[in-house]
NUVEXSE-501335 format. One record per residue (C-alpha): residue in three letters; chain; x, y, z. Coordinates in steps of 0.001 Angstrom, whole numbers. Layout:
BEGIN
<rodren r="ALA" c="A" east="X" north="Y" up="Z"/>
...
***
This chain:
BEGIN
<rodren r="MET" c="A" east="-13180" north="-25671" up="11117"/>
<rodren r="SER" c="A" east="-10892" north="-28577" up="11723"/>
<rodren r="VAL" c="A" east="-7215" north="-28279" up="12335"/>
<rodren r="ARG" c="A" east="-6602" north="-29968" up="9014"/>
<rodren r="GLU" c="A" east="-8774" north="-27509" up="7095"/>
<rodren r="ALA" c="A" east="-7202" north="-24579" up="8900"/>
<rodren r="HIS" c="A" east="-3760" north="-25904" up="7860"/>
<rodren r="ARG" c="A" east="-4954" north="-26300" up="4248"/>
<rodren r="GLN" c="A" east="-6108" north="-22649" up="4240"/>
<rodren r="VAL" c="A" east="-2832" north="-21400" up="5679"/>
<rodren r="THR" c="A" east="-828" north="-23309" up="3138"/>
<rodren r="ARG" c="A" east="-2995" north="-22103" up="244"/>
<rodren r="GLN" c="A" east="-2719" north="-18554" up="1443"/>
<rodren r="ARG" c="A" east="1125" north="-18845" up="1707"/>
<rodren r="ILE" c="A" east="1197" north="-19950" up="-1899"/>
<rodren r="LEU" c="A" east="-1008" north="-17092" up="-3061"/>
<rodren r="ASP" c="A" east="932" north="-14568" up="-992"/>
<rodren r="ALA" c="A" east="4029" north="-15641" up="-2664"/>
<rodren r="VAL" c="A" east="2573" north="-15091" up="-6135"/>
<rodren r="ILE" c="A" east="1181" north="-11598" up="-5011"/>
<rodren r="ASP" c="A" east="4539" north="-10717" up="-3545"/>
<rodren r="LEU" c="A" east="6456" north="-11670" up="-6710"/>
<rodren r="VAL" c="A" east="4028" north="-9542" up="-8791"/>
<rodren r="SER" c="A" east="4350" north="-6648" up="-6364"/>
<rodren r="GLU" c="A" east="8073" north="-6728" up="-6592"/>
<rodren r="GLY" c="A" east="7996" north="-6827" up="-10435"/>
<rodren r="ARG" c="A" east="9572" north="-10289" up="-10494"/>
<rodren r="ALA" c="A" east="6556" north="-12054" up="-11891"/>
<rodren r="ASP" c="A" east="7144" north="-11628" up="-15654"/>
<rodren r="ASP" c="A" east="9025" north="-14839" up="-15445"/>
<rodren r="LEU" c="A" east="6735" north="-16387" up="-12801"/>
<rodren r="VAL" c="A" east="7636" north="-20000" up="-12424"/>
<rodren r="VAL" c="A" east="6268" north="-22508" up="-9937"/>
<rodren r="PRO" c="A" east="9692" north="-23276" up="-8425"/>
<rodren r="GLU" c="A" east="10136" north="-19585" up="-7474"/>
<rodren r="VAL" c="A" east="6715" north="-19595" up="-5882"/>
<rodren r="SER" c="A" east="7774" north="-22774" up="-3945"/>
<rodren r="ARG" c="A" east="10992" north="-21082" up="-2828"/>
<rodren r="ARG" c="A" east="9166" north="-17904" up="-1830"/>
<rodren r="SER" c="A" east="6334" north="-19586" up="14"/>
<rodren r="GLY" c="A" east="8391" north="-22377" up="1609"/>
<rodren r="VAL" c="A" east="5800" north="-24915" up="251"/>
<rodren r="SER" c="A" east="7108" north="-27839" up="-1820"/>
<rodren r="LEU" c="A" east="6388" north="-28074" up="-5628"/>
<rodren r="ALA" c="A" east="4289" north="-31171" up="-4993"/>
<rodren r="THR" c="A" east="2128" north="-29474" up="-2513"/>
<rodren r="ILE" c="A" east="1675" north="-26376" up="-4840"/>
<rodren r="TYR" c="A" east="526" north="-28748" up="-7598"/>
<rodren r="ARG" c="A" east="-1855" north="-30461" up="-5307"/>
<rodren r="TYR" c="A" east="-3631" north="-27163" up="-4529"/>
<rodren r="PHE" c="A" east="-3212" north="-25737" up="-8041"/>
<rodren r="PRO" c="A" east="-2765" north="-28597" up="-10625"/>
<rodren r="THR" c="A" east="-1555" north="-26167" up="-13283"/>
<rodren r="LYS" c="A" east="150" north="-22834" up="-13516"/>
<rodren r="ASP" c="A" east="-3072" north="-21364" up="-15000"/>
<rodren r="ALA" c="A" east="-5036" north="-22606" up="-11985"/>
<rodren r="LEU" c="A" east="-2449" north="-20839" up="-9731"/>
<rodren r="LEU" c="A" east="-2692" north="-17598" up="-11740"/>
<rodren r="ASP" c="A" east="-6487" north="-17662" up="-11737"/>
<rodren r="ALA" c="A" east="-6614" north="-17998" up="-8010"/>
<rodren r="ALA" c="A" east="-3922" north="-15256" up="-7590"/>
<rodren r="ALA" c="A" east="-5847" north="-12976" up="-9878"/>
<rodren r="GLU" c="A" east="-8945" north="-13220" up="-7574"/>
<rodren r="GLU" c="A" east="-6786" north="-12614" up="-4468"/>
<rodren r="PRO" c="A" east="-6870" north="-8781" up="-4397"/>
<rodren r="SER" c="A" east="-10599" north="-8596" up="-4546"/>
<rodren r="ARG" c="A" east="-10966" north="-11422" up="-1971"/>
<rodren r="ARG" c="A" east="-8576" north="-9509" up="277"/>
<rodren r="ALA" c="A" east="-10327" north="-6214" up="-202"/>
<rodren r="ALA" c="A" east="-13955" north="-7336" up="11"/>
<rodren r="GLY" c="A" east="-13932" north="-10883" up="1172"/>
<rodren r="VAL" c="A" east="-15230" north="-12225" up="-2141"/>
<rodren r="PRO" c="A" east="-13790" north="-13426" up="-5378"/>
<rodren r="VAL" c="A" east="-14581" north="-11566" up="-8513"/>
<rodren r="GLY" c="A" east="-17832" north="-13017" up="-9951"/>
<rodren r="ASP" c="A" east="-19397" north="-13850" up="-6580"/>
<rodren r="GLU" c="A" east="-22300" north="-11741" up="-5309"/>
<rodren r="ILE" c="A" east="-20848" north="-8479" up="-3957"/>
<rodren r="GLY" c="A" east="-23905" north="-6890" up="-2328"/>
<rodren r="ASP" c="A" east="-23758" north="-3125" up="-2614"/>
<rodren r="PRO" c="A" east="-21650" north="-2205" up="-5620"/>
<rodren r="SER" c="A" east="-20758" north="1243" up="-4257"/>
<rodren r="GLN" c="A" east="-19510" north="-263" up="-968"/>
<rodren r="PHE" c="A" east="-17543" north="-2866" up="-2820"/>
<rodren r="LEU" c="A" east="-15786" north="-279" up="-4967"/>
<rodren r="ARG" c="A" east="-14992" north="1847" up="-1912"/>
<rodren r="THR" c="A" east="-13663" north="-1267" up="2"/>
<rodren r="MET" c="A" east="-11597" north="-2327" up="-2955"/>
<rodren r="TRP" c="A" east="-10111" north="1056" up="-3637"/>
<rodren r="ARG" c="A" east="-9328" north="1609" up="41"/>
<rodren r="SER" c="A" east="-7385" north="-1658" up="-4"/>
<rodren r="PHE" c="A" east="-5549" north="-437" up="-3063"/>
<rodren r="VAL" c="A" east="-3980" north="2210" up="-984"/>
<rodren r="ASP" c="A" east="-2458" north="-437" up="1285"/>
<rodren r="SER" c="A" east="-1209" north="-2425" up="-1689"/>
<rodren r="LEU" c="A" east="-9" north="299" up="-4174"/>
<rodren r="PRO" c="A" east="2984" north="-1603" up="-5330"/>
<rodren r="LEU" c="A" east="844" north="-4494" up="-6387"/>
<rodren r="VAL" c="A" east="-1734" north="-2297" up="-8085"/>
<rodren r="ARG" c="A" east="1033" north="-403" up="-9947"/>
<rodren r="ARG" c="A" east="2729" north="-3576" up="-11032"/>
<rodren r="GLN" c="A" east="-499" north="-5063" up="-12248"/>
<rodren r="ALA" c="A" east="-712" north="-2001" up="-14580"/>
<rodren r="THR" c="A" east="2876" north="-2156" up="-15739"/>
<rodren r="SER" c="A" east="4062" north="-5823" up="-15849"/>
<rodren r="GLU" c="A" east="3134" north="-8549" up="-18178"/>
<rodren r="ALA" c="A" east="2185" north="-10866" up="-15223"/>
<rodren r="GLY" c="A" east="20" north="-8052" up="-13736"/>
<rodren r="ARG" c="A" east="-1736" north="-7482" up="-16986"/>
<rodren r="GLU" c="A" east="-2360" north="-11213" up="-17227"/>
<rodren r="MET" c="A" east="-3853" north="-11254" up="-13686"/>
<rodren r="ARG" c="A" east="-6083" north="-8330" up="-14617"/>
<rodren r="ASN" c="A" east="-7099" north="-10017" up="-17867"/>
<rodren r="ARG" c="A" east="-7999" north="-13237" up="-15893"/>
<rodren r="ARG" c="A" east="-10510" north="-11158" up="-13717"/>
<rodren r="TYR" c="A" east="-12008" north="-9336" up="-16680"/>
<rodren r="ALA" c="A" east="-14724" north="-11751" up="-17852"/>
<rodren r="ALA" c="A" east="-16022" north="-12222" up="-14342"/>
<rodren r="SER" c="A" east="-15985" north="-8452" up="-13735"/>
<rodren r="ARG" c="A" east="-17758" north="-7879" up="-16951"/>
<rodren r="ALA" c="A" east="-20425" north="-10541" up="-16192"/>
<rodren r="LEU" c="A" east="-20887" north="-9086" up="-12737"/>
<rodren r="LEU" c="A" east="-21322" north="-5593" up="-14066"/>
<rodren r="ALA" c="A" east="-23756" north="-6660" up="-16735"/>
<rodren r="ASP" c="A" east="-25889" north="-8490" up="-14142"/>
<rodren r="GLN" c="A" east="-25943" north="-5390" up="-11828"/>
<rodren r="LEU" c="A" east="-27076" north="-3223" up="-14871"/>
<rodren r="ALA" c="A" east="-29706" north="-5670" up="-15775"/>
<rodren r="ARG" c="A" east="-31092" north="-5625" up="-12305"/>
<rodren r="GLY" c="A" east="-31103" north="-1788" up="-12690"/>
<rodren r="GLY" c="A" east="-33227" north="-2043" up="-15860"/>
<rodren r="ILE" c="A" east="-30625" north="-1718" up="-18526"/>
<rodren r="ASP" c="A" east="-30225" north="-4618" up="-21005"/>
<rodren r="PRO" c="A" east="-26493" north="-5298" up="-21277"/>
<rodren r="THR" c="A" east="-26883" north="-7040" up="-24579"/>
<rodren r="THR" c="A" east="-28045" north="-3955" up="-26497"/>
<rodren r="ALA" c="A" east="-25595" north="-1648" up="-28178"/>
<rodren r="ALA" c="A" east="-26221" north="1030" up="-25312"/>
<rodren r="GLY" c="A" east="-26048" north="-1598" up="-22687"/>
<rodren r="LYS" c="A" east="-22728" north="-2807" up="-24026"/>
<rodren r="ARG" c="A" east="-21375" north="744" up="-24046"/>
<rodren r="VAL" c="A" east="-22369" north="1325" up="-20383"/>
<rodren r="VAL" c="A" east="-20665" north="-1974" up="-19443"/>
<rodren r="ARG" c="A" east="-17472" north="-1023" up="-21275"/>
<rodren r="LEU" c="A" east="-17263" north="2482" up="-19866"/>
<rodren r="SER" c="A" east="-18224" north="1280" up="-16312"/>
<rodren r="LEU" c="A" east="-15446" north="-1376" up="-16382"/>
<rodren r="LEU" c="A" east="-12999" north="1343" up="-17396"/>
<rodren r="LEU" c="A" east="-14172" north="3718" up="-14681"/>
<rodren r="THR" c="A" east="-14099" north="1181" up="-12016"/>
<rodren r="SER" c="A" east="-10776" north="-369" up="-13016"/>
<rodren r="SER" c="A" east="-7554" north="-396" up="-11139"/>
<rodren r="LEU" c="A" east="-6121" north="1824" up="-13935"/>
<rodren r="ALA" c="A" east="-8764" north="4467" up="-13295"/>
<rodren r="PHE" c="A" east="-7911" north="4275" up="-9561"/>
<rodren r="LEU" c="A" east="-4298" north="4766" up="-10240"/>
<rodren r="ASP" c="A" east="-4932" north="7787" up="-12403"/>
<rodren r="LEU" c="A" east="-7446" north="9380" up="-9907"/>
<rodren r="HIS" c="A" east="-5052" north="8592" up="-6904"/>
<rodren r="ASP" c="A" east="-1495" north="8967" up="-8339"/>
<rodren r="ARG" c="A" east="-2000" north="11671" up="-10923"/>
<rodren r="GLN" c="A" east="-4992" north="13613" up="-9668"/>
<rodren r="GLY" c="A" east="-4265" north="13222" up="-5902"/>
<rodren r="LEU" c="A" east="-7646" north="11901" up="-4864"/>
<rodren r="GLY" c="A" east="-8242" north="9593" up="-1878"/>
<rodren r="PRO" c="A" east="-10091" north="6404" up="-2486"/>
<rodren r="ASP" c="A" east="-13395" north="7624" up="-1238"/>
<rodren r="GLU" c="A" east="-13271" north="10917" up="-3273"/>
<rodren r="ALA" c="A" east="-12267" north="8881" up="-6347"/>
<rodren r="ALA" c="A" east="-15113" north="6421" up="-5727"/>
<rodren r="ASP" c="A" east="-17612" north="9417" up="-5456"/>
<rodren r="ASP" c="A" east="-16456" north="10751" up="-8807"/>
<rodren r="VAL" c="A" east="-16743" north="7204" up="-10389"/>
<rodren r="GLU" c="A" east="-20146" north="6696" up="-8899"/>
<rodren r="TRP" c="A" east="-21327" north="9980" up="-10219"/>
<rodren r="ALA" c="A" east="-19934" north="9210" up="-13757"/>
<rodren r="VAL" c="A" east="-21512" north="5747" up="-13838"/>
<rodren r="ALA" c="A" east="-24862" north="7141" up="-12652"/>
<rodren r="ALA" c="A" east="-24683" north="9820" up="-15461"/>
<rodren r="LEU" c="A" east="-24013" north="7021" up="-18018"/>
<rodren r="VAL" c="A" east="-26861" north="4932" up="-16690"/>
<rodren r="ARG" c="A" east="-29306" north="7939" up="-16819"/>
<rodren r="ALA" c="A" east="-28185" north="8912" up="-20240"/>
<rodren r="THR" c="A" east="-28673" north="5345" up="-21523"/>
<rodren r="ARG" c="A" east="-32170" north="5141" up="-19982"/>
<rodren r="GLU" c="A" east="-33176" north="8520" up="-21471"/>
<rodren r="GLU" c="A" east="-31973" north="7571" up="-24949"/>
<rodren r="SER" c="A" east="-33562" north="4094" up="-24858"/>
<rodren r="PRO" c="A" east="-37124" north="3785" up="-26319"/>
<rodren r="SER" c="A" east="-39698" north="3073" up="-23586"/>
***
């Protein structure tokens, strides 16, 4: 990688880190690009060069937690879904303020909503490879419930309210998703 490309990556990361920090601190409901500029130390013009619109900035920031956790943006091929969930949830422990703010703040909810379509498509693809048609009523139900079970909200409930660590929580979720898949296969005509 060239020095120029390395500098571009560092600058981009500073911008995204500033957005994530603002969300974590609960200051993102009024997220404005000048505040991101101030926090990141990157000029407004440079931010807009990397992210031409506020929506583009929020889209990139919405993918940042999964990229940090597993090294891939939501929607990219993730390999083993079980390992992806474990890696993601382990990283949540290290960034609990961000995860909690994403559940309680308007900006956090917006970030979750931006990831939703990609997460849904990824899960539907995983189920299709496992023999369940995600376009049927039963397939749609498995997708909806699996999204709920693997969500950051489920993680918070299992971790904060029920006291489970990320691996134990992931074990429970894997069991539940497998039970849903088995039940769907058993009720589907062959």
